[in-house]
N, CA, C and O atoms as a Tinker XYZ file with bonds, in Angstrom:
   344  protein
     1  N    -44.233000  -14.623000   50.440000    73     2
     2  CA   -46.004000  -14.566000   49.342000    64     1     3
     3  C    -45.964000  -16.037000   50.640000    63     2     4     5
     4  O    -46.670000  -15.692000   51.587000    81     3
     5  N    -45.517000  -17.090000   50.820000    73     3     6
     6  CA   -45.729000  -18.512000   50.557000    64     5     7
     7  C    -46.351000  -18.499000   52.021000    63     6     8     9
     8  O    -47.356000  -19.027000   52.497000    81     7
     9  N    -45.184000  -17.547000   52.634000    73     7    10
    10  CA   -45.226000  -18.057000   54.834000    64     9    11
    11  C    -46.906000  -17.237000   54.788000    63    10    12    13
    12  O    -47.840000  -17.829000   55.329000    81    11
    13  N    -47.163000  -15.774000   54.057000    73    11    14
    14  CA   -48.209000  -15.490000   54.692000    64    13    15
    15  C    -48.878000  -14.874000   53.265000    63    14    16    17
    16  O    -48.508000  -13.925000   52.573000    81    15
    17  N    -49.948000  -15.752000   53.121000    73    15    18
    18  CA   -50.796000  -15.692000   52.076000    64    17    19
    19  C    -51.620000  -14.500000   52.014000    63    18    20    21
    20  O    -51.870000  -13.894000   53.056000    81    19
    21  N    -52.179000  -14.006000   50.616000    73    19    22
    22  CA   -52.145000  -12.587000   50.784000    64    21    23
    23  C    -54.323000  -12.944000   50.844000    63    22    24    25
    24  O    -54.967000  -13.729000   50.148000    81    23
    25  N    -54.621000  -12.378000   51.496000    73    23    26
    26  CA   -56.277000  -12.832000   51.646000    64    25    27
    27  C    -57.303000  -12.337000   50.486000    63    26    28    29
    28  O    -58.416000  -12.764000   50.178000    81    27
    29  N    -56.440000  -11.175000   49.906000    73    27    30
    30  CA   -57.091000  -10.074000   48.835000    64    29    31
    31  C    -57.157000  -10.442000   47.496000    63    30    32    33
    32  O    -56.593000  -11.526000   47.347000    81    31
    33  N    -57.541000  -10.062000   46.613000    73    31    34
    34  CA   -57.023000  -10.049000   45.194000    64    33    35
    35  C    -56.033000   -8.773000   44.811000    63    34    36    37
    36  O    -56.435000   -7.610000   44.777000    81    35
    37  N    -54.573000   -9.215000   44.508000    73    35    38
    38  CA   -54.270000   -8.097000   43.933000    64    37    39
    39  C    -54.139000   -7.726000   42.431000    63    38    40    41
    40  O    -53.203000   -6.993000   42.110000    81    39
    41  N    -55.020000   -8.183000   41.467000    73    39    42
    42  CA   -54.758000   -7.683000   40.366000    64    41    43
    43  C    -54.934000   -6.712000   39.415000    63    42    44    45
    44  O    -54.604000   -6.437000   38.261000    81    43
    45  N    -55.776000   -6.170000   40.617000    73    43    46
    46  CA   -56.078000   -4.666000   40.296000    64    45    47
    47  C    -54.716000   -3.500000   40.478000    63    46    48    49
    48  O    -54.587000   -2.449000   39.850000    81    47
    49  N    -54.015000   -3.924000   41.274000    73    47    50
    50  CA   -52.868000   -3.403000   41.512000    64    49    51
    51  C    -51.826000   -3.925000   40.932000    63    50    52    53
    52  O    -50.714000   -3.471000   41.199000    81    51
    53  N    -51.940000   -4.726000   40.244000    73    51    54
    54  CA   -50.691000   -5.319000   39.006000    64    53    55
    55  C    -51.377000   -4.061000   37.919000    63    54    56    57
    56  O    -50.714000   -3.148000   37.428000    81    55
    57  N    -52.482000   -4.235000   37.761000    73    55    58
    58  CA   -53.205000   -3.691000   36.568000    64    57    59
    59  C    -52.537000   -1.980000   36.398000    63    58    60    61
    60  O    -51.799000   -1.459000   35.561000    81    59
    61  N    -53.133000   -1.541000   37.480000    73    59    62
    62  CA   -53.079000   -0.485000   37.888000    64    61    63
    63  C    -51.435000   -0.118000   37.585000    63    62    64    65
    64  O    -51.258000    0.530000   36.553000    81    63
    65  N    -50.356000   -0.423000   38.285000    73    63    66
    66  CA   -48.915000   -0.520000   37.954000    64    65    67
    67  C    -48.866000   -0.470000   36.102000    63    66    68    69
    68  O    -48.593000    0.450000   35.330000    81    67
    69  N    -49.270000   -1.926000   35.866000    73    67    70
    70  CA   -48.735000   -1.458000   34.661000    64    69    71
    71  C    -49.304000   -0.524000   33.445000    63    70    72    73
    72  O    -48.582000   -0.136000   32.526000    81    71
    73  N    -50.458000   -0.267000   33.543000    73    71    74
    74  CA   -50.899000    1.263000   33.163000    64    73    75
    75  C    -50.606000    2.489000   33.231000    63    74    76    77
    76  O    -50.796000    3.214000   32.254000    81    75
    77  N    -49.926000    3.116000   34.751000    73    75    78
    78  CA   -49.471000    4.010000   35.339000    64    77    79
    79  C    -47.572000    3.958000   34.167000    63    78    80    81
    80  O    -47.074000    4.853000   33.483000    81    79
    81  N    -47.096000    2.601000   34.429000    73    79    82
    82  CA   -46.093000    2.811000   33.757000    64    81    83
    83  C    -45.671000    3.011000   31.916000    63    82    84    85
    84  O    -44.655000    3.389000   31.331000    81    83
    85  N    -46.998000    2.551000   31.471000    73    83    86
    86  CA   -47.140000    2.807000   29.880000    64    85    87
    87  C    -47.751000    4.104000   30.165000    63    86    88    89
    88  O    -48.397000    3.725000   29.188000    81    87
    89  N    -48.129000    5.054000   30.449000    73    87    90
    90  CA   -48.311000    6.460000   30.622000    64    89    91
    91  C    -46.990000    7.266000   30.881000    63    90    92    93
    92  O    -46.470000    8.060000   30.097000    81    91
    93  N    -46.544000    6.911000   32.132000    73    91    94
    94  CA   -45.226000    7.595000   31.896000    64    93    95
    95  C    -44.253000    7.538000   30.702000    63    94    96    97
    96  O    -43.661000    8.476000   30.167000    81    95
    97  N    -44.214000    5.868000   30.328000    73    95    98
    98  CA   -43.259000    5.456000   29.727000    64    97    99
    99  C    -43.682000    6.700000   28.061000    63    98   100   101
   100  O    -42.813000    7.454000   27.623000    81    99
   101  N    -44.920000    6.629000   27.513000    73    99   102
   102  CA   -45.507000    7.652000   26.449000    64   101   103
   103  C    -45.729000    9.138000   26.997000    63   102   104   105
   104  O    -46.137000    9.918000   26.136000    81   103
   105  N    -45.582000    9.538000   27.956000    73   103   106
   106  CA   -45.081000   10.947000   28.350000    64   105   107
   107  C    -43.749000   11.271000   27.770000    63   106   108   109
   108  O    -43.564000   12.090000   26.870000    81   107
   109  N    -42.646000   10.408000   28.490000    73   107   110
   110  CA   -41.352000   10.457000   28.028000    64   109   111
   111  C    -41.212000   10.853000   26.574000    63   110   112   113
   112  O    -40.774000   11.875000   26.046000    81   111
   113  N    -41.797000    9.552000   26.011000    73   111   114
   114  CA   -41.575000    9.470000   24.921000    64   113   115
   115  C    -41.824000   10.485000   24.041000    63   114   116   117
   116  O    -41.291000   10.540000   22.933000    81   115
   117  N    -42.806000   11.508000   24.572000    73   115   118
   118  CA   -43.678000   12.725000   23.862000    64   117   119
   119  C    -43.034000   13.655000   24.319000    63   118   120   121
   120  O    -42.991000   14.637000   23.578000    81   119
   121  N    -42.425000   13.746000   25.411000    73   119   122
   122  CA   -41.519000   15.256000   25.805000    64   121   123
   123  C    -40.515000   14.929000   24.975000    63   122   124   125
   124  O    -40.075000   15.936000   24.420000    81   123
   125  N    -39.899000   13.806000   24.620000    73   123   126
   126  CA   -38.651000   13.581000   24.242000    64   125   127
   127  C    -38.713000   14.169000   22.243000    63   126   128   129
   128  O    -38.120000   15.156000   21.807000    81   127
   129  N    -39.470000   13.341000   21.525000    73   127   130
   130  CA   -39.934000   13.837000   20.614000    64   129   131
   131  C    -40.318000   15.375000   20.469000    63   130   132   133
   132  O    -39.913000   15.900000   19.432000    81   131
   133  N    -40.962000   16.093000   21.259000    73   131   134
   134  CA   -41.809000   17.476000   21.289000    64   133   135
   135  C    -40.155000   18.467000   21.683000    63   134   136   137
   136  O    -40.008000   19.658000   21.410000    81   135
   137  N    -39.243000   17.698000   22.268000    73   135   138
   138  CA   -38.210000   18.635000   22.659000    64   137   139
   139  C    -37.106000   18.494000   21.122000    63   138   140   141
   140  O    -36.457000   19.460000   20.722000    81   139
   141  N    -37.088000   17.497000   20.620000    73   139   142
   142  CA   -36.555000   17.246000   19.264000    64   141   143
   143  C    -36.896000   17.569000   18.342000    63   142   144   145
   144  O    -36.050000   17.602000   17.449000    81   143
   145  N    -38.385000   18.015000   17.987000    73   143   146
   146  CA   -38.844000   18.733000   16.814000    64   145   147
   147  C    -39.071000   19.989000   16.838000    63   146   148   149
   148  O    -39.214000   20.548000   15.751000    81   147
   149  N    -39.174000   20.834000   18.164000    73   147   150
   150  CA   -39.114000   22.224000   18.148000    64   149   151
   151  C    -37.458000   23.108000   18.830000    63   150   152   153
   152  O    -37.176000   24.291000   18.642000    81   151
   153  N    -36.626000   22.095000   19.602000    73   151   154
   154  CA   -35.803000   23.057000   20.134000    64   153   155
   155  C    -33.996000   22.188000   19.668000    63   154   156   157
   156  O    -32.918000   22.657000   20.035000    81   155
   157  N    -34.103000   21.343000   19.108000    73   155   158
   158  CA   -32.787000   20.783000   18.657000    64   157   159
   159  C    -32.896000   20.970000   17.156000    63   158   160   161
   160  O    -33.913000   20.666000   16.534000    81   159
   161  N    -31.670000   21.548000   16.528000    73   159   162
   162  CA   -31.675000   21.320000   14.881000    64   161   163
   163  C    -30.122000   20.552000   14.332000    63   162   164   165
   164  O    -29.199000   20.969000   15.031000    81   163
   165  N    -29.815000   19.893000   13.628000    73   163   166
   166  CA   -28.645000   19.411000   13.135000    64   165   167
   167  C    -27.939000   20.523000   12.308000    63   166   168   169
   168  O    -28.530000   21.238000   11.498000    81   167
   169  N    -26.329000   20.608000   12.658000    73   167   170
   170  CA   -25.835000   21.319000   11.943000    64   169   171
   171  C    -25.215000   20.799000   11.003000    63   170   172   173
   172  O    -24.693000   19.695000   11.162000    81   171
   173  N    -25.139000   21.411000    9.919000    73   171   174
   174  CA   -24.984000   20.909000    8.399000    64   173   175
   175  C    -23.824000   20.343000    8.033000    63   174   176   177
   176  O    -23.709000   19.165000    7.693000    81   175
   177  N    -22.581000   21.482000    8.114000    73   175   178
   178  CA   -21.335000   22.005000    7.596000    64   177   179
   179  C    -20.641000   22.091000    8.815000    63   178   180   181
   180  O    -20.931000   21.926000   10.000000    81   179
   181  N    -19.488000   22.444000    8.080000    73   179   182
   182  CA   -18.393000   22.284000    9.062000    64   181   183
   183  C    -17.972000   23.846000    9.865000    63   182   184   185
   184  O    -18.912000   24.561000   10.212000    81   183
   185  N    -16.872000   24.203000   10.067000    73   183   186
   186  CA   -16.568000   25.583000   11.133000    64   185   187
   187  C    -18.181000   25.783000   12.162000    63   186   188   189
   188  O    -18.989000   26.699000   12.314000    81   187
   189  N    -18.094000   24.899000   12.494000    73   187   190
   190  CA   -19.086000   25.490000   13.299000    64   189   191
   191  C    -19.150000   25.993000   14.838000    63   190   192   193
   192  O    -20.335000   26.291000   14.984000    81   191
   193  N    -18.674000   26.167000   15.704000    73   191   194
   194  CA   -17.970000   27.232000   16.400000    64   193   195
   195  C    -17.559000   28.282000   15.682000    63   194   196   197
   196  O    -17.998000   29.315000   16.189000    81   195
   197  N    -16.730000   28.539000   14.460000    73   195   198
   198  CA   -16.211000   29.682000   13.879000    64   197   199
   199  C    -17.562000   30.845000   13.619000    63   198   200   201
   200  O    -17.571000   32.050000   13.872000    81   199
   201  N    -18.886000   29.803000   12.901000    73   199   202
   202  CA   -19.951000   29.954000   12.804000    64   201   203
   203  C    -20.944000   30.680000   13.513000    63   202   204   205
   204  O    -21.726000   31.594000   13.253000    81   203
   205  N    -20.533000   29.668000   14.921000    73   203   206
   206  CA   -22.001000   30.312000   16.235000    64   205   207
   207  C    -22.556000   29.148000   15.927000    63   206   208   209
   208  O    -22.859000   28.876000   17.089000    81   207
   209  N    -22.965000   28.176000   15.286000    73   207   210
   210  CA   -23.706000   27.586000   15.110000    64   209   211
   211  C    -23.806000   26.496000   16.568000    63   210   212   213
   212  O    -22.860000   25.860000   17.031000    81   211
   213  N    -25.132000   26.514000   17.059000    73   211   214
   214  CA   -25.206000   25.051000   17.952000    64   213   215
   215  C    -26.198000   24.417000   17.972000    63   214   216   217
   216  O    -27.057000   24.990000   17.301000    81   215
   217  N    -26.713000   23.068000   18.609000    73   215   218
   218  CA   -27.954000   22.293000   18.746000    64   217   219
   219  C    -28.544000   22.919000   18.660000    63   218   220   221
   220  O    -29.161000   22.762000   17.606000    81   219
   221  N    -28.854000   23.730000   19.189000    73   219   222
   222  CA   -30.004000   24.564000   20.101000    64   221   223
   223  C    -30.477000   25.262000   18.868000    63   222   224   225
   224  O    -29.623000   25.862000   18.214000    81   223
   225  N    -31.813000   25.269000   18.426000    73   223   226
   226  CA   -32.876000   26.000000   17.412000    64   225   227
   227  C    -33.753000   25.331000   16.708000    63   226   228   229
   228  O    -34.798000   25.592000   17.304000    81   227
   229  N    -34.048000   24.577000   15.753000    73   227   230
   230  CA   -35.509000   23.575000   15.656000    64   229   231
   231  C    -36.539000   25.049000   14.606000    63   230   232   233
   232  O    -36.408000   26.176000   14.130000    81   231
   233  N    -37.487000   23.953000   14.775000    73   231   234
   234  CA   -38.841000   24.303000   14.457000    64   233   235
   235  C    -39.183000   25.811000   15.012000    63   234   236   237
   236  O    -39.764000   26.675000   14.354000    81   235
   237  N    -38.841000   25.909000   15.976000    73   235   238
   238  CA   -39.516000   27.697000   16.890000    64   237   239
   239  C    -38.867000   28.419000   16.215000    63   238   240   241
   240  O    -39.594000   29.202000   15.603000    81   239
   241  N    -37.037000   28.647000   15.867000    73   239   242
   242  CA   -36.446000   29.310000   15.502000    64   241   243
   243  C    -36.906000   29.563000   14.051000    63   242   244   245
   244  O    -36.763000   30.743000   13.734000    81   243
   245  N    -37.461000   28.712000   13.007000    73   243   246
   246  CA   -37.972000   28.938000   11.782000    64   245   247
   247  C    -39.291000   29.354000   11.707000    63   246   248   249
   248  O    -39.624000   30.016000   10.724000    81   247
   249  N    -40.490000   28.962000   12.976000    73   247   250
   250  CA   -41.632000   29.639000   12.815000    64   249   251
   251  C    -41.333000   31.083000   13.094000    63   250   252   253
   252  O    -41.968000   31.831000   12.350000    81   251
   253  N    -40.462000   31.753000   14.045000    73   251   254
   254  CA   -40.220000   32.894000   14.686000    64   253   255
   255  C    -39.679000   33.690000   12.950000    63   254   256   257
   256  O    -40.274000   34.725000   12.649000    81   255
   257  N    -38.976000   33.338000   12.296000    73   255   258
   258  CA   -38.057000   33.088000   11.299000    64   257   259
   259  C    -39.664000   33.715000   10.119000    63   258   260   261
   260  O    -39.859000   34.841000    9.662000    81   259
   261  N    -40.265000   32.823000   10.014000    73   259   262
   262  CA   -41.438000   32.966000    9.234000    64   261   263
   263  C    -42.017000   33.963000    9.280000    63   262   264   265
   264  O    -41.866000   34.808000    8.398000    81   263
   265  N    -42.960000   34.171000   10.466000    73   263   266
   266  CA   -43.494000   35.735000   11.140000    64   265   267
   267  C    -43.124000   36.610000   10.881000    63   266   268   269
   268  O    -43.815000   37.476000   10.344000    81   267
   269  N    -41.476000   36.794000   11.243000    73   267   270
   270  CA   -40.810000   38.167000   10.400000    64   269   271
   271  C    -40.907000   38.072000    9.083000    63   270   272   273
   272  O    -41.585000   39.005000    8.653000    81   271
   273  N    -40.447000   37.199000    8.064000    73   271   274
   274  CA   -40.800000   37.329000    6.742000    64   273   275
   275  C    -42.765000   38.052000    6.867000    63   274   276   277
   276  O    -43.172000   39.208000    6.750000    81   275
   277  N    -43.385000   36.987000    7.089000    73   275   278
   278  CA   -44.721000   37.510000    6.890000    64   277   279
   279  C    -44.876000   38.840000    6.883000    63   278   280   281
   280  O    -45.035000   39.525000    5.872000    81   279
   281  N    -44.810000   39.421000    8.577000    73   279   282
   282  CA   -44.767000   40.856000    8.680000    64   281   283
   283  C    -44.167000   41.791000    8.253000    63   282   284   285
   284  O    -44.142000   42.909000    8.768000    81   283
   285  N    -43.533000   41.400000    7.120000    73   283   286
   286  CA   -42.610000   42.510000    6.462000    64   285   287
   287  C    -41.369000   43.512000    7.531000    63   286   288   289
   288  O    -41.443000   44.741000    7.510000    81   287
   289  N    -40.539000   42.956000    8.205000    73   287   290
   290  CA   -39.711000   43.136000    9.126000    64   289   291
   291  C    -38.843000   44.151000    8.668000    63   290   292   293
   292  O    -38.090000   43.660000    7.826000    81   291
   293  N    -38.634000   45.250000    8.837000    73   291   294
   294  CA   -37.518000   45.770000    8.036000    64   293   295
   295  C    -35.981000   45.762000    7.634000    63   294   296   297
   296  O    -35.337000   46.257000    6.709000    81   295
   297  N    -35.599000   44.764000    9.049000    73   295   298
   298  CA   -34.163000   44.358000    8.327000    64   297   299
   299  C    -34.092000   43.007000    7.322000    63   298   300   301
   300  O    -34.678000   41.926000    7.282000    81   299
   301  N    -33.107000   43.639000    6.582000    73   299   302
   302  CA   -32.134000   42.928000    6.023000    64   301   303
   303  C    -31.844000   41.706000    6.186000    63   302   304   305
   304  O    -31.314000   41.031000    5.303000    81   303
   305  N    -32.159000   41.267000    7.348000    73   303   306
   306  CA   -31.847000   39.592000    7.162000    64   305   307
   307  C    -33.266000   38.646000    6.593000    63   306   308   309
   308  O    -33.416000   37.552000    6.050000    81   307
   309  N    -34.223000   39.829000    7.093000    73   307   310
   310  CA   -36.127000   39.003000    6.576000    64   309   311
   311  C    -36.539000   39.550000    5.562000    63   310   312   313
   312  O    -37.736000   39.354000    5.351000    81   311
   313  N    -35.913000   40.288000    4.702000    73   311   314
   314  CA   -36.511000   40.843000    3.689000    64   313   315
   315  C    -35.832000   39.970000    2.484000    63   314   316   317
   316  O    -34.748000   40.163000    1.934000    81   315
   317  N    -36.896000   38.854000    2.222000    73   315   318
   318  CA   -36.292000   38.553000    0.751000    64   317   319
   319  C    -36.175000   38.489000   -0.047000    63   318   320   321
   320  O    -35.771000   37.468000   -0.602000    81   319
   321  N    -36.645000   40.234000   -0.963000    73   319   322
   322  CA   -36.046000   40.776000   -1.809000    64   321   323
   323  C    -34.727000   40.928000   -1.724000    63   322   324   325
   324  O    -34.060000   40.329000   -2.567000    81   323
   325  N    -34.073000   41.691000   -0.779000    73   323   326
   326  CA   -32.839000   42.239000   -0.610000    64   325   327
   327  C    -31.880000   40.944000   -0.480000    63   326   328   329
   328  O    -30.740000   40.886000   -0.942000    81   327
   329  N    -32.548000   39.905000    0.235000    73   327   330
   330  CA   -32.063000   38.779000    0.827000    64   329   331
   331  C    -31.436000   38.147000   -0.968000    63   330   332   333
   332  O    -30.219000   38.199000   -1.148000    81   331
   333  N    -32.241000   37.661000   -2.015000    73   331   334
   334  CA   -32.533000   36.730000   -3.065000    64   333   335
   335  C    -32.663000   37.833000   -4.088000    63   334   336   337
   336  O    -33.803000   37.998000   -4.523000    81   335
   337  N    -31.711000   38.621000   -4.556000    73   335   338
   338  CA   -31.612000   39.681000   -5.717000    64   337   339
   339  C    -31.555000   38.588000   -6.787000    63   338   340   341
   340  O    -31.141000   37.484000   -6.432000    81   339
   341  N    -31.965000   38.796000   -8.197000    73   339   342
   342  CA   -31.560000   38.172000   -9.367000    64   341   343
   343  C    -30.529000   38.425000  -10.126000    63   342   344
   344  O    -30.329000   37.756000  -11.140000    81   343
């Protein structure tokens, strides 16, 4: 830069780069949070391989199960009266 000084102002270019990287960082953070909330669950107990529990699940599976409960699905797994008898 000292050998060939620039004749024009490059501040706009620097601002563009800064805004671009801020938006890219925000997008990456948002995508990570979205994937964590909707697609990943934390197994809470032991025998994970025996029970077939993986980390994939999360809110999307809970919403699916909730919709099955609301629609009164005939499957015993979603029928709360059969599942939680007193």
